[in-house]
C-alpha positions in Angstrom: 90.5 108.8 99.8 90.8 107.2 102.6 93.5 104.2 102.0 94.9 101.3 104.6 98.6 100.3 103.7 99.2 96.6 104.8 102.8 96.0 105.2 104.3 92.8 106.7 105.2 91.8 110.0 109.0 89.7 109.4 111.1 93.7 110.3 109.6 97.6 111.0 108.7 99.6 108.6 110.6 101.0 107.3 113.8 98.4 107.0 116.1 99.0 109.2 118.6 95.9 107.2 116.9 93.8 105.4 112.9 93.7 104.4 112.5 94.4 100.2 108.2 94.3 100.7 108.4 96.9 103.8 110.5 98.7 102.6 108.9 99.8 99.5 104.9 99.6 101.4 106.6 102.4 103.3 107.5 104.7 100.3 104.1 104.0 98.9 102.8 105.2 102.0 105.3 108.3 102.6 104.8 109.9 99.3 101.0 109.7 99.1 100.9 111.0 102.1 102.8 114.4 100.6 100.5 114.0 97.9 97.6 114.9 100.7 96.0 111.1 101.4 94.3 109.6 104.5 97.3 106.8 105.4 96.4 104.5 107.8 99.9 102.1 107.3 99.3 98.5 109.7 103.2 97.5 110.6 105.0 97.3 114.0 104.7 98.5 116.4 107.8 100.2 116.0 107.4 101.1 112.7 107.9 105.2 111.4 105.6 106.7 108.9 103.8 109.9 108.7 100.7 108.5 108.4 98.3 107.2 110.8 100.2 103.8 112.4 97.9 100.9 113.4 99.5 97.9 115.5 99.0 94.8 117.1 102.6 93.3 116.9 105.4 95.5 118.7 107.7 94.3 116.4 108.9 91.8 113.3 109.1 88.8 114.5 112.7 88.3 112.0 113.8 90.8 114.5 112.5 89.7 117.8 112.8 84.8 118.1 110.2 85.3 121.0 107.6 86.4 118.3 106.3 83.3 117.0 105.0 84.1 112.7 101.5 82.5 111.9 99.4 83.7 115.7 101.1 87.6 115.1 99.9 87.5 111.1 96.8 85.9 112.4 96.7 88.9 114.5 97.8 91.5 112.3 95.5 91.2 108.9 92.7 90.5 110.9 92.6 93.2 113.1 92.7 96.1 109.2 90.1 93.2 107.5 87.8 94.0 111.2 88.3 98.0 110.1 88.1 97.3 106.9 84.7 99.9 105.5 85.9 102.3 106.8 88.4 102.0 104.5 88.1 103.8 100.1 91.3 101.2 99.3 93.0 98.4 101.3 96.7 97.9 100.1 97.5 94.5 100.9 102.1 94.1 100.0 101.6 90.4 102.4 101.2 88.7 100.1 98.8 85.7 99.5 97.1 85.2 102.9 95.1 88.4 103.7 93.3 87.2 100.2 91.2 84.9 102.2 90.4 87.6 103.9 88.1 89.9 101.4 85.2 87.7 100.9 84.0 89.8 104.7 84.1 93.4 102.9 82.6 95.3 99.8 86.2 98.0 100.6 88.4 96.9 97.3 91.4 95.8 97.6 94.6 95.8 95.8 97.1 93.2 96.4 100.2 93.5 95.1 102.4 90.5 94.3 106.0 90.5 95.4 107.1 86.8 93.5 105.9 83.7 93.3 107.3 81.8 96.6 106.3 78.5 95.1 104.0 77.5 91.5 101.8 75.5 95.3 100.6 79.2 96.4 98.7 79.7 92.9 95.4 78.0 94.1 94.8 80.9 96.6 95.6 83.9 93.3 93.6 82.3 91.2 90.7 81.1 93.5 90.2 85.6 94.2 91.2 86.7 90.7 87.6 87.8 90.1 87.6 89.6 93.1 91.5 91.5 94.3 93.0 93.5 91.4 96.6 92.2 91.3 99.0 94.4 90.3 102.2 92.3 89.3 106.4 93.9 89.9 107.5 93.7 86.6 106.4 92.1 83.2 108.9 88.8 83.3 106.8 87.7 86.9 103.3 88.2 85.5 101.1 84.4 86.4 99.3 83.4 82.9 97.0 82.2 85.0 95.9 85.4 86.9 94.4 88.8 85.9 96.0 91.8 86.0 95.3 95.7 86.8 98.2 96.9 86.0 102.4 96.3 86.1 104.4 99.2 88.6 108.4 98.9 88.8 109.2 99.5 92.1 111.1 102.6 92.3 113.0 104.7 94.8 113.5 108.0 96.8 116.4 108.9 95.3 117.4 111.3 98.3 118.7 108.1 100.4 121.1 107.5 97.1 124.1 109.4 96.3 125.6 109.3 92.0 129.6 108.7 93.2 131.5 109.8 89.2 134.4 108.6 91.3 134.2 104.9 93.0 136.6 103.1 94.7 138.4 99.7 93.7 136.4 96.6 94.9 133.3 94.6 92.7 130.3 94.5 95.1 127.8 91.7 96.1 124.6 93.1 97.7 121.5 90.1 98.7 120.9 87.6 100.6 123.4 84.8 101.2 120.9 82.3 99.3 121.5 80.1 96.0 118.9 81.6 94.0 121.0 84.4 94.3 124.7 83.4 92.6 127.2 84.4 96.0 129.6 81.1 95.0 129.3 82.8 91.3 130.1 86.2 92.5 133.3 84.5 94.3 134.0 82.7 91.1 133.7 86.0 88.9 136.0 88.6 91.5 139.2 85.7 92.3 139.0 85.5 87.9 139.4 88.5 87.1 141.5 89.4 89.7 139.5 92.6 92.3 138.3 93.0 95.5 134.5 91.8 96.1 132.6 93.3 99.0 129.8 90.7 100.7 126.2 92.1 102.7 123.5 90.5 103.3 121.5 88.1 105.0 122.7 84.2 105.4 119.6 82.9 104.1 121.4 79.8 104.0 123.5 79.4 106.8 125.1 75.6 105.2 125.7 77.4 101.3 126.8 80.3 103.8 129.9 77.1 105.2 130.3 75.5 102.1 131.1 78.2 99.7 131.3 82.1 100.9 132.9 81.1 104.4 136.1 79.1 103.1 136.5 81.9 100.6 136.1 85.1 103.2 140.1 87.2 102.5 141.1 91.1 103.7 141.1 92.4 100.5 139.9 90.0 98.8 137.1 87.9 99.5 134.7 90.0 102.2 131.4 89.4 104.0 130.7 92.0 106.2 127.1 91.3 107.1 123.8 92.9 106.4 123.6 96.5 105.7 121.6 99.1 107.2 120.6 102.5 104.3 123.4 104.6 105.0 126.0 102.0 104.8 124.5 100.5 102.0 124.4 104.0 100.2 128.5 104.0 100.5 129.2 100.5 99.2 126.6 100.9 95.7 128.8 104.5 95.0 131.7 102.9 95.2 131.7 99.9 93.8 133.3 99.3 90.7 129.9 97.5 89.9 128.0 95.5 91.2 127.5 91.5 90.5 124.1 89.7 90.6 124.5 86.3 88.8 121.2 85.7 89.8 120.4 81.6 90.0 115.9 82.2 89.6 114.0 84.3 87.8 114.2 87.3 90.0 110.6 88.9 89.9 112.4 92.5 90.8 115.5 93.2 91.7 115.4 96.4 93.8 119.2 96.1 95.1 120.1 96.7 91.1 118.0 100.1 90.7 119.8 100.8 93.8 123.0 100.6 92.4 122.4 102.1 89.1 120.7 105.1 91.6 124.5 105.6 93.0 126.3 105.4 89.4 126.6 102.2 89.9 126.5 99.5 86.6 125.5 95.8 87.1 126.6 93.0 85.8 123.8 90.1 86.1 122.6 87.1 84.8 120.1 87.4 81.9 116.6 85.8 84.5 113.1 86.9 85.1 113.2 90.9 85.4 116.6 92.0 84.3 115.8 92.7 81.1 112.9 95.4 82.1 116.1 96.9 84.5 119.3 96.7 82.9 119.9 98.3 78.8 122.8 96.0 77.7 125.5 98.0 77.7 124.3 101.3 78.8 123.9 101.3 81.8 125.3 97.6 82.9 126.1 94.3 80.8 123.3 91.1 81.3 125.3 87.6 80.5 124.6 84.1 81.2 127.1 82.4 82.5 130.5 83.0 84.8 133.0 83.3 81.8 131.2 86.1 80.0 130.6 88.1 83.5 133.9 87.7 84.1 134.5 89.3 80.0 131.9 91.9 81.2 133.2 93.6 84.2 136.7 93.9 82.2 135.0 96.5 80.0 133.1 97.7 82.6 134.8 101.3 83.7 133.7 101.6 79.7 130.2 102.5 81.0 129.4 106.4 82.0 128.3 105.4 85.4 125.9 109.2 84.4 123.6 107.3 82.5 122.7 104.6 85.3 121.8 107.0 87.7 119.7 109.0 84.7 118.1 105.1 83.8 116.5 105.3 87.9 115.7 109.1 87.0 113.6 108.1 83.9 111.8 105.0 85.7 112.3 103.7 89.0 111.9 106.5 91.1 109.4 106.5 93.8 106.8 109.4 92.1 107.2 107.1 88.8 106.2 104.6 91.6 103.2 106.0 93.2 101.7 107.4 90.1 101.1 103.8 89.0 99.6 102.6 92.3 97.5 106.2 91.9 96.2 105.1 89.1 95.2 101.7 89.5 93.6 103.2 92.9 90.9 105.6 90.9 90.8 102.8 88.0 88.8 101.2 90.6 87.4 103.6 91.8 85.4 104.9 89.1 85.0 101.1 88.6 83.3 100.1 90.8 80.9 103.3 91.1 79.9 102.5 87.4 78.9 99.3 88.4 77.1 100.7 91.4 73.5 98.6 91.0 70.8 102.5 91.1 67.6 102.6 93.6 65.5 100.1 93.2 62.1 101.2 94.6 60.2 98.6 95.9 56.8 100.9 97.3 55.3 102.7 94.3 53.9 105.1 96.7 57.1 106.0 98.2 58.6 105.5 94.7 56.5 108.3 93.3 57.8 110.4 96.0 61.3 110.2 95.3 60.5 111.3 92.5 58.8 114.2 93.1 61.4 115.4 95.6 63.5 115.4 92.6 61.8 117.0 90.3 60.8 119.9 93.3 64.1 120.2 95.5 61.8 120.1 98.4 63.9 118.2 100.8 
């Protein structure tokens, strides 16, 4: 099976630091290549893959301010669809824009919906609902206005996450510095618990950071260390007592949640979006409704067993589980396509008779 994997171009695939969609596209690509599939990754020119790499954009536009996003997004997407007939499956991780190209090819398209940035993008998804196979990343993130082929949870390469049975004595906030992610609430929880808080992630809302985060920073108490790469992230997660995830929006999945648990670190999260699908309350973390409940949960987080956190990820959220899910989707689509392919209709009766005789005699 020949598969085209369309990754975003905001960041390198896989990302150096931040880039969740690129991270997932990379993980699926590399596992499929290991399984013997012929995979071509469409990504930035500096991307890394064991498959074939095709690119028109040299670097991620979030990493190079001279790259105009819309210009290179158009060139990037069109470069794949101009070659679409070379593939058996196209797997889109680029949100809704590539859907508008799908009517130009007969190659089936799988589109992983990594979340809805706004209800305003739904018209595009609805237009292609009958022709594109949609995959949700959690049951909580499904739109009632769309049809879905499957839900496939994100999965991790567990070799990148070390289990740490004995953590240090700090709480961790790992995520975008943005009101949706609850950085302000994380600080309040840590202060009320009297615990040190380490914060890591890109600053996506500078004014919010300046108003609610920066004034609270104090060495040894509330520390912001910026965006972190894979190795530093692994150490931060493994050595933290708990990760605080006080989200204020319905998060589609929460990759950092399973990353934390993979290191043995339980998560205290506001019960929104997909959190019920990732966290078993009182087993690998706590699901809470507000800051007060979060404070109470942090005080008893030592009662949880860190091995249970790791085991939960091993059971449900590995890269093997994720790619098993997508492999099933691909096979289902290919089978349906073969079954629905119209039978050959002869317009010439004489030619039809000749074809029937060939079939009976086995002649060429």
